C-alpha positions as CSV (number, residue, x, y, z in Angstrom):
1,M,131.2,-165.8,53.2
2,L,130.8,-162.6,55.0
3,I,129.5,-164.4,58.1
4,E,132.6,-166.7,58.1
5,E,135.0,-163.7,57.7
6,T,133.3,-162.0,60.6
7,K,133.8,-165.1,62.8
8,Q,137.5,-165.2,61.9
9,V,138.0,-161.5,62.8
10,D,136.1,-161.9,66.1
11,K,137.9,-165.2,67.0
12,K,140.3,-164.8,69.9
13,L,143.7,-166.3,69.0
14,K,146.0,-168.6,70.9
15,I,149.5,-167.1,70.6
16,L,152.8,-168.4,71.7
17,Q,155.6,-165.9,71.9
18,V,159.1,-167.6,71.7
19,S,162.2,-165.6,72.6
20,P,165.6,-166.3,74.1
21,E,165.0,-163.5,76.6
22,V,161.9,-162.0,78.1
23,G,161.7,-159.2,80.7
24,P,161.6,-159.2,83.6
25,F,162.9,-162.8,83.7
26,A,166.0,-162.6,81.5
27,R,167.2,-159.5,79.8
28,T,170.2,-158.2,77.9
29,G,168.4,-155.4,76.1
30,G,165.3,-154.2,74.3
31,L,164.3,-157.6,73.0
32,A,163.2,-158.8,76.4
33,D,161.2,-155.6,77.0
34,V,159.5,-155.8,73.5
35,V,158.4,-159.4,73.9
36,W,156.9,-159.0,77.3
37,A,155.2,-155.7,76.6
38,L,153.7,-157.1,73.4
39,S,152.5,-160.2,75.2
40,K,150.7,-158.1,77.8
41,E,149.1,-155.9,75.2
42,L,147.9,-158.9,73.2
43,K,146.5,-160.3,76.4
44,A,144.7,-157.0,77.0
45,L,143.1,-157.4,73.6
46,G,141.5,-160.7,74.8
47,H,143.8,-163.3,73.3
48,D,145.2,-166.4,75.0
49,V,148.9,-165.5,75.1
50,R,151.7,-167.6,76.5
51,V,155.5,-167.3,76.4
52,A,158.4,-169.8,75.9
53,M,162.0,-169.1,76.8
54,P,165.1,-170.9,78.1
55,R,165.5,-171.4,81.9
56,Y,168.8,-169.7,82.8
57,N,170.7,-169.7,86.1
58,L,170.2,-166.0,86.7
59,P,169.9,-164.2,90.0
60,G,166.3,-163.0,90.3
61,Q,164.8,-165.2,87.6
62,Q,163.3,-167.6,90.1
63,E,162.1,-164.7,92.2
64,A,160.2,-163.2,89.3
65,F,157.7,-166.0,89.4
66,G,155.1,-166.5,92.0
67,S,155.3,-170.3,91.3
68,L,157.4,-172.5,89.1
69,N,156.1,-176.0,88.5
70,E,157.7,-178.9,86.5
71,H,155.6,-180.5,83.7
72,G,155.9,-184.3,83.9
73,P,159.1,-186.3,83.3
74,L,162.2,-185.5,81.3
75,H,161.9,-185.6,77.5
76,D,164.4,-187.0,75.0
77,V,165.5,-184.5,72.4
78,P,167.9,-185.5,69.6
79,L,171.1,-183.5,69.2
80,G,173.1,-184.9,66.4
81,K,173.8,-188.5,67.1
82,S,173.1,-188.1,70.9
83,V,169.9,-187.7,72.9
84,E,169.6,-185.0,75.5
85,Q,167.0,-184.9,78.2
86,I,165.1,-181.6,78.8
87,S,162.4,-180.7,81.3
88,I,159.7,-178.1,81.1
89,Y,158.7,-175.7,83.8
90,E,155.6,-173.5,83.8
91,G,155.9,-170.2,85.7
92,Q,153.3,-167.9,86.9
93,P,154.9,-164.4,86.8
94,K,154.3,-162.1,89.7
95,E,153.9,-159.2,87.4
96,S,151.2,-160.7,85.2
97,K,149.9,-164.0,86.4
98,D,147.5,-164.5,83.5
99,I,150.3,-165.0,81.0
100,P,151.9,-168.5,81.6
101,V,155.6,-168.7,80.9
102,Y,157.1,-172.0,79.8
103,L,160.8,-172.5,80.6
104,I,162.9,-175.0,78.7
105,H,165.4,-176.5,81.0
106,H,168.6,-178.4,80.3
107,E,171.2,-178.5,83.1
108,G,174.2,-178.5,80.9
109,Y,173.3,-176.4,77.9
110,L,170.7,-173.9,79.0
111,Y,170.9,-173.5,82.7
112,R,173.8,-171.0,82.7
113,D,174.6,-167.7,84.2
114,Q,174.9,-165.9,80.9
115,L,172.4,-165.9,78.0
116,Y,174.8,-165.9,75.0
117,G,178.4,-165.8,74.0
118,Y,179.3,-169.5,74.4
119,Q,181.1,-171.7,71.9
120,D,178.2,-174.1,71.9
121,D,175.5,-171.6,71.3
122,A,174.3,-173.6,68.3
123,E,173.7,-176.7,70.4
124,R,172.0,-174.7,73.1
125,F,169.5,-173.1,70.8
126,I,168.9,-176.3,68.8
127,L,167.8,-177.8,72.1
128,F,165.7,-174.7,72.8
129,C,163.8,-174.8,69.5
130,R,163.2,-178.5,69.7
131,G,162.2,-178.1,73.3
132,V,159.5,-175.6,72.5
133,L,157.9,-178.0,70.1
134,E,158.2,-180.9,72.5
135,M,156.7,-178.7,75.2
136,L,153.6,-178.1,73.0
137,N,153.2,-181.9,72.7
138,L,153.2,-182.1,76.5
139,V,150.8,-179.3,77.6
140,D,147.1,-179.4,76.9
141,W,147.2,-176.3,74.7
142,R,147.9,-175.8,71.0
143,P,148.6,-172.3,69.6
144,D,147.1,-170.8,66.4
145,V,150.3,-168.8,65.9
146,I,153.9,-169.2,67.0
147,H,155.7,-165.9,67.0
148,C,159.4,-166.4,66.9
149,H,161.9,-163.7,67.9
150,D,165.5,-163.3,66.7
151,W,168.0,-165.9,65.4
152,Q,167.8,-168.2,68.5
153,T,164.3,-169.3,67.5
154,G,165.0,-169.5,63.8
155,L,164.8,-173.4,63.6
156,I,161.1,-173.5,64.6
157,P,159.6,-172.4,61.3
158,G,161.9,-174.8,59.4
159,Y,161.3,-177.7,61.7
160,I,157.5,-177.4,61.2
161,K,158.0,-177.4,57.4
162,L,160.9,-180.0,57.1
163,I,160.5,-182.6,59.9
164,P,157.6,-185.0,59.2
165,E,156.5,-185.5,62.8
166,Y,156.4,-181.8,63.5
167,K,154.7,-181.0,60.2
168,K,152.0,-183.5,61.0
169,V,151.3,-182.0,64.4
170,F,151.9,-178.3,63.7
171,G,151.1,-178.0,60.0
172,N,148.1,-175.8,60.6
173,V,150.0,-173.5,63.1
174,A,151.0,-170.2,61.5
175,T,154.6,-169.0,62.1
176,V,155.6,-165.3,62.3
177,Y,159.3,-164.4,62.6
178,T,160.5,-161.0,63.8
179,I,163.9,-159.6,62.9
180,H,165.1,-157.5,65.8
181,N,168.5,-156.8,64.3
182,M,169.9,-158.1,61.0
183,Q,173.4,-158.1,62.3
184,Y,172.9,-161.1,64.6
185,Q,172.1,-164.1,62.4
186,G,173.2,-167.3,64.2
187,V,175.9,-168.3,61.8
188,F,177.8,-171.6,62.5
189,P,179.9,-174.2,60.7
190,L,178.2,-176.7,58.4
191,D,178.3,-179.6,60.9
192,V,175.4,-177.8,62.7
193,F,173.1,-179.3,59.9
194,D,173.7,-182.7,61.4
195,L,173.4,-181.5,65.0
196,A,170.0,-179.9,64.1
197,G,168.8,-183.0,62.5
198,L,168.8,-181.4,59.0
199,G,171.6,-183.4,57.4
200,E,169.6,-183.9,54.2
201,Q,169.5,-180.1,53.8
202,K,173.3,-179.8,54.0
203,R,173.9,-178.6,50.4
204,P,174.2,-175.3,48.7
205,L,171.0,-173.3,48.0
206,T,169.0,-174.9,50.7
207,A,167.3,-172.6,53.2
208,Y,169.8,-172.8,56.1
209,W,172.9,-172.9,53.9
210,H,174.6,-169.4,53.8
211,Y,178.0,-168.9,52.3
212,D,179.3,-172.3,53.3
213,N,177.8,-171.9,56.8
214,F,174.7,-172.9,58.7
215,C,172.5,-169.8,59.3
216,F,169.6,-169.9,61.8
217,K,168.1,-166.6,60.5
218,K,168.2,-167.4,56.8
219,G,166.1,-170.5,57.3
220,A,163.6,-168.6,59.4
221,L,163.3,-165.9,56.7
222,I,162.5,-168.6,54.1
223,F,160.1,-170.8,56.1
224,A,158.1,-168.4,58.2
225,D,154.6,-167.6,57.0
226,L,155.1,-163.9,57.7
227,I,158.2,-161.9,58.5
228,T,158.1,-158.7,60.5
229,T,160.8,-156.2,61.7
230,V,160.5,-153.5,64.2
231,S,160.0,-150.4,62.1
232,K,158.7,-149.5,58.6
233,T,161.9,-147.7,57.6
234,Y,164.1,-150.7,58.7
235,A,161.9,-153.0,56.7
236,Q,162.9,-151.1,53.6
237,E,166.6,-150.6,54.6
238,I,167.3,-154.3,55.1
239,Q,166.4,-155.1,51.5
240,E,169.5,-153.1,50.5
241,A,173.1,-154.3,50.7
242,E,174.1,-151.6,53.3
243,F,171.7,-152.9,55.9
244,G,170.8,-156.5,54.8
245,C,174.0,-158.1,56.1
246,G,174.2,-160.5,53.2
247,L,170.6,-161.6,53.4
248,E,169.1,-158.7,51.4
249,E,168.3,-160.9,48.4
250,V,166.5,-163.4,50.5
251,L,164.4,-160.5,52.0
252,K,163.7,-159.1,48.5
253,S,162.4,-162.5,47.4
254,R,160.0,-162.5,50.3
255,S,159.2,-158.8,50.3
256,Q,155.4,-159.4,49.9
257,F,155.5,-161.2,53.2
258,L,157.7,-158.6,55.0
259,Y,156.1,-156.0,57.3
260,G,157.5,-153.2,59.5
261,V,155.7,-152.8,62.8
262,V,157.3,-150.2,65.1
263,N,157.9,-151.3,68.7
264,G,156.2,-149.5,71.5
265,I,157.2,-149.0,75.1
266,D,155.6,-150.1,78.3
267,Y,153.9,-147.1,79.9
268,E,153.7,-148.8,83.2
269,S,157.5,-149.0,83.4
270,W,158.3,-145.7,81.7
271,N,156.1,-142.9,83.0
272,P,157.5,-139.9,84.9
273,E,154.0,-139.2,86.3
274,Y,154.3,-142.1,88.8
275,D,157.7,-143.8,88.2
276,R,158.7,-145.8,91.3
277,D,162.3,-145.4,90.5
278,I,162.6,-141.6,90.6
279,K,162.1,-139.3,93.6
280,R,160.2,-136.5,91.8
281,Y,157.6,-136.8,89.2
282,Y,155.9,-134.6,86.6
283,S,153.8,-135.0,83.4
284,E,152.9,-133.2,80.3
285,G,149.6,-132.3,82.0
286,Y,151.4,-130.0,84.5
287,F,153.0,-128.0,81.7
288,D,149.8,-126.2,81.2
289,G,148.4,-126.5,84.7
290,R,146.0,-129.4,84.2
291,I,145.6,-132.1,86.7
292,G,145.1,-135.5,85.1
293,E,142.4,-138.0,86.1
294,N,143.1,-140.1,89.2
295,R,146.2,-138.1,89.9
296,E,145.5,-137.6,93.6
297,S,145.2,-141.4,94.2
298,R,148.5,-141.9,92.4
299,I,150.1,-139.2,94.6
300,E,148.8,-141.0,97.7
301,K,149.9,-144.5,96.4
302,F,153.5,-143.5,95.6
303,E,153.9,-140.9,98.3
304,K,155.5,-138.4,95.8
305,T,155.9,-134.7,96.2
306,R,153.9,-133.0,93.6
307,F,155.6,-130.4,91.4
308,S,154.3,-128.2,88.7
309,A,156.2,-128.7,85.5
310,A,155.2,-125.3,84.4
311,D,158.5,-124.2,85.8
312,L,160.1,-127.6,85.2
313,R,160.7,-128.0,88.9
314,G,160.1,-131.7,89.0
315,K,162.5,-132.4,86.2
316,S,165.0,-129.8,87.5
317,L,165.2,-131.5,90.8
318,L,165.9,-134.8,89.1
319,R,168.6,-133.0,87.1
320,E,170.3,-131.8,90.3
321,E,170.2,-135.4,91.7
322,L,171.8,-136.7,88.5
323,E,174.5,-134.0,88.8
324,A,175.2,-135.2,92.3
325,V,175.5,-138.8,91.3
326,C,177.9,-137.8,88.6
327,G,179.9,-135.7,91.0
328,W,179.3,-132.5,89.2
329,E,178.6,-129.0,90.5
330,H,175.1,-127.7,89.7
331,D,175.2,-125.8,86.4
332,P,171.7,-125.2,84.7
333,G,173.5,-123.6,81.7
334,A,175.2,-126.9,80.7
335,M,173.1,-129.2,78.6
336,I,173.2,-132.8,80.0
337,I,173.2,-135.5,77.3
338,G,172.3,-139.1,78.3
339,R,173.3,-142.3,76.5
340,I,172.1,-145.7,77.7
341,G,172.5,-149.1,76.1
342,R,174.9,-151.7,74.7
343,I,178.4,-150.4,73.9
344,S,179.1,-151.5,70.4
345,A,180.2,-150.5,66.9
346,Q,176.5,-150.1,66.0
347,K,175.9,-147.6,68.8
348,D,179.2,-145.9,69.2
349,R,181.4,-146.0,66.1
350,I,180.3,-142.6,64.8
351,L,180.9,-141.0,68.3
352,L,184.2,-142.7,69.0
353,R,185.9,-143.5,65.6
354,R,189.3,-141.9,65.0
355,D,190.3,-141.3,61.4
356,D,193.9,-141.7,62.2
357,A,196.1,-142.5,65.3
358,Q,196.5,-138.9,66.3
359,G,193.1,-137.6,65.3
360,E,190.3,-136.7,67.7
361,N,187.0,-138.5,67.6
362,A,183.7,-136.6,67.8
363,L,183.3,-137.1,71.6
364,E,186.8,-135.7,72.2
365,T,186.1,-132.7,70.0
366,I,183.0,-131.9,72.0
367,L,184.7,-132.4,75.3
368,K,187.5,-130.0,74.4
369,D,185.3,-127.3,73.1
370,K,185.0,-124.7,75.9
371,E,182.1,-122.9,74.1
372,L,180.0,-126.0,73.8
373,K,178.7,-126.4,77.4
374,V,177.5,-130.0,77.4
375,R,177.9,-132.8,79.8
376,F,177.6,-136.6,79.0
377,V,176.3,-139.3,81.3
378,I,176.8,-142.8,79.9
379,L,175.4,-146.1,81.2
380,G,176.1,-149.3,79.3
381,R,178.3,-152.4,78.7
382,A,179.9,-154.3,75.9
383,A,178.6,-157.7,75.0
384,P,180.8,-160.7,75.9
385,G,183.3,-161.3,73.1
386,D,182.7,-157.9,71.4
387,K,186.3,-156.7,70.9
388,E,185.3,-153.4,69.3
389,G,182.7,-152.8,72.0
390,R,185.3,-153.4,74.7
391,K,187.6,-150.9,73.0
392,Y,184.9,-148.3,73.1
393,R,184.2,-149.0,76.7
394,E,187.9,-148.3,77.4
395,E,187.5,-145.0,75.5
396,F,184.6,-144.0,77.8
397,E,186.7,-145.0,80.9
398,K,189.6,-142.8,79.6
399,F,187.4,-139.8,79.0
400,H,185.8,-140.3,82.4
401,K,189.2,-139.9,84.0
402,S,190.4,-137.1,81.7
403,Y,187.2,-135.0,81.4
404,G,185.4,-135.9,84.7
405,K,183.7,-132.5,84.8
406,K,182.1,-133.1,81.4
407,L,181.6,-136.8,81.2
408,C,180.5,-139.5,83.7
409,F,180.7,-143.1,82.7
410,L,178.5,-144.6,85.4
411,N,179.9,-148.1,84.9
412,V,183.1,-146.8,86.4
413,V,181.4,-145.2,89.3
414,Y,179.3,-148.4,89.9
415,P,181.5,-151.1,88.3
416,D,180.0,-154.2,89.8
417,K,176.6,-154.1,88.3
418,T,175.3,-154.1,84.7
419,W,172.4,-151.7,85.4
420,P,173.4,-150.4,88.8
421,K,171.3,-149.0,91.5
422,N,172.3,-146.2,93.8
423,E,170.8,-148.0,96.8
424,E,171.6,-145.2,99.2
425,A,169.4,-142.7,97.4
426,D,167.0,-145.5,96.2
427,I,167.2,-144.3,92.6
428,S,167.4,-146.4,89.5
429,L,170.2,-144.8,87.5
430,E,168.6,-145.7,84.2
431,H,165.4,-143.9,85.1
432,L,167.3,-141.1,86.7
433,I,169.2,-140.4,83.4
434,Y,165.9,-140.2,81.5
435,G,164.4,-137.9,84.1
436,G,167.4,-135.8,84.8
437,A,169.1,-135.4,81.4
438,D,168.1,-132.6,79.0
439,A,168.9,-134.5,75.8
440,F,169.5,-138.1,74.8
441,L,172.0,-139.2,72.2
442,V,171.4,-142.2,69.8
443,P,174.2,-141.9,67.1
444,S,173.6,-145.4,65.6
445,L,175.1,-146.6,62.3
446,F,171.8,-148.4,62.0
447,E,168.8,-148.8,64.3
448,P,166.1,-151.3,63.7
449,C,163.7,-149.5,66.0
450,G,165.2,-148.3,69.3
451,L,163.4,-148.0,72.6
452,V,165.6,-145.5,74.3
453,Q,164.5,-142.5,72.2
454,Q,160.9,-143.3,72.9
455,Q,161.6,-143.6,76.6
456,A,163.4,-140.3,76.5
457,H,160.4,-138.7,75.0
458,R,158.2,-139.9,77.9
459,Y,160.5,-138.0,80.3
460,G,160.7,-134.8,78.3
461,T,164.3,-135.5,77.3
462,V,164.9,-134.4,73.7
463,P,166.5,-137.1,71.4
464,I,169.5,-136.3,69.2
465,V,169.6,-139.2,66.7
466,R,170.9,-140.3,63.3
467,A,168.3,-140.4,60.6
468,T,168.1,-144.2,60.1
469,G,165.7,-147.1,60.8
470,G,163.2,-146.8,63.6
471,L,164.7,-143.5,64.7
472,V,163.1,-141.9,61.6
473,D,159.8,-143.5,62.4
474,T,159.7,-142.4,66.1
475,V,161.4,-138.9,66.2
476,T,160.2,-135.8,64.4
477,S,162.8,-133.1,63.5
478,H,162.8,-129.9,65.5
479,D,162.3,-127.9,62.4
480,D,159.1,-129.7,61.4
481,P,156.9,-127.2,59.5
482,G,153.8,-128.5,61.3
483,G,155.2,-127.6,64.7
484,K,155.4,-131.3,65.9
485,G,159.1,-131.4,66.3
486,D,160.5,-133.4,69.2
487,G,164.2,-134.1,68.4
488,F,167.3,-133.4,66.3
489,F,168.6,-135.4,63.4
490,F,171.9,-135.8,61.6
491,K,172.0,-137.8,58.4
492,E,175.6,-138.6,57.5
493,P,177.4,-141.3,59.5
494,S,180.2,-139.0,60.4
495,G,181.6,-137.4,63.6
496,E,181.4,-134.0,61.9
497,A,177.7,-134.4,61.3
498,L,177.1,-135.6,64.9
499,V,179.0,-132.6,66.4
500,K,177.0,-130.2,64.2
501,A,173.7,-131.7,65.5
502,I,174.8,-131.4,69.1
503,W,175.8,-127.8,68.5
504,E,172.4,-127.2,66.9
505,A,170.6,-128.7,69.9
506,F,172.8,-126.8,72.4
507,E,172.1,-123.5,70.7
508,V,168.3,-124.0,71.1
509,Y,168.8,-125.2,74.7
510,R,171.0,-122.3,75.6
511,D,168.7,-119.7,74.2
512,D,165.4,-120.7,75.7
513,H,165.4,-124.0,77.6
514,C,163.3,-122.6,80.4
515,T,160.5,-120.9,78.6
516,G,160.6,-121.2,74.8
517,F,161.2,-123.6,71.9
518,W,163.1,-126.2,73.8
519,R,160.2,-126.6,76.2
520,K,157.9,-127.0,73.2
521,L,160.1,-129.9,72.0
522,M,159.9,-131.5,75.4
523,L,156.2,-131.2,75.4
524,N,155.8,-132.6,72.0
525,G,157.9,-135.7,72.9
526,M,155.9,-136.3,76.2
527,K,152.6,-136.1,74.3
528,R,153.7,-138.4,71.6
529,D,151.9,-141.8,71.7
530,H,154.5,-144.6,71.9
531,R,152.1,-147.1,73.5
532,W,152.0,-150.7,72.3
533,K,148.3,-150.7,71.6
534,A,148.4,-149.7,67.9
535,S,151.3,-152.0,67.2
536,A,149.6,-154.9,69.0
537,K,146.5,-154.4,66.8
538,R,148.8,-154.5,63.8
539,Y,150.3,-157.8,65.0
540,E,146.8,-159.2,65.6
541,N,145.9,-158.5,62.0
542,L,149.1,-160.0,60.7
543,Y,148.5,-163.2,62.8
544,R,145.1,-163.6,61.1
545,E,146.8,-163.0,57.7
546,A,149.4,-165.6,58.5
547,L,146.6,-168.1,59.3
């Protein structure tokens, strides 16, 4: 028995990651980054990792592959009473050629210039889920584990359990389903049961039935062998009504199969030591005068000017560049606060909510306070169809016009691009904000994990966050008795609590940002290990458990 168990532990796994978006091929946010970074880390552990995603009509997607080859003829896939033909492409990514990427192609439903937000999204992702399983019948490769990400993949665990032909072929394949955000569930009218080929399930109390609707996510939660979400705290929160979005009872019923595994970040992409997208670089090693291993070769490779971070010169120069991009005069006494990401109720309601028509929101209170010397630089967009997100975007635009010396909304300055580039200076604005800002604001109502605060840590930019979800698991309060503090928290989801936290951070910054406690917070954040390695090992163990 012990010999058999040892063989199982040593066995290298065949893992298929299935996601509606995968960076750098198609990306709307952190999901794409997570799936690709995890895939690379699992590959580094020696496993046979492959990825499946839709083929979109996106600029740059084709260019991200060294080659893109079609697998055989078109395949018939049922969609309700009709039959659609899909084709399968296999791509060899330029960034990592040893991880094959399978693209499910349908000219009408999937090959579009936007990932989500269409009226027929249910049909689109039914085709995608069926297409993934049909693809596995075509290629000469069978996974041990199918790891499904977010609601768009939620039919795969159910199809394997419910449809006889899939059950026969994939019955021994383990399924792991990851919740990236409980708010997005894939809820559609009941006729989707018939479109999905699950008409016999169209009755109350079946897996995909949810309050007289069809719900992709609910079925996945019931049929997956194991469920994960992206932080330990969020795994507990979503079993409560406040965060469970109507599925908390389902999650409670499967709590013994629910695990929280915190996301990591890709240190190749997010590293101020040799970041291709910033002009100056620095590292935690320079804070105390050490020179890291192989540093000279990195200097030669990237042709950077070396700066000692003992006087914060590298970061200070990035700060000046950020001020110039924002059109601000240089002012080292003003604390620059960055905010990057989707504009939405989740991310911005606490910051921008007004209690009455005439009342100020938290951001306006801060901008009007002449004693509170802070500046905001904001980069982000609202999702298509998100009315509240669009309203908050309009708020940022208004403040950009009214308080331009204290707030820069970069999507106004560079309106034509989602994540714009200042081509003249050859600086990625996203990376420049991390490198040039002093603090980073994440005032989320809820936050499954969050990558931005981890990326801010890498650049010595101190997070100011709400105490929820993965923010609790990845940031340590500045007043930590063990001296490991690397950020500031506020607990209550109110503008008043947020303003208080920013004041608290500013007072520390104002008093000693050059030499004292603020610098210690920066160092602690930079030294914190947010790599994927530990989380990938945790997933490896969960895959074995699922099997």
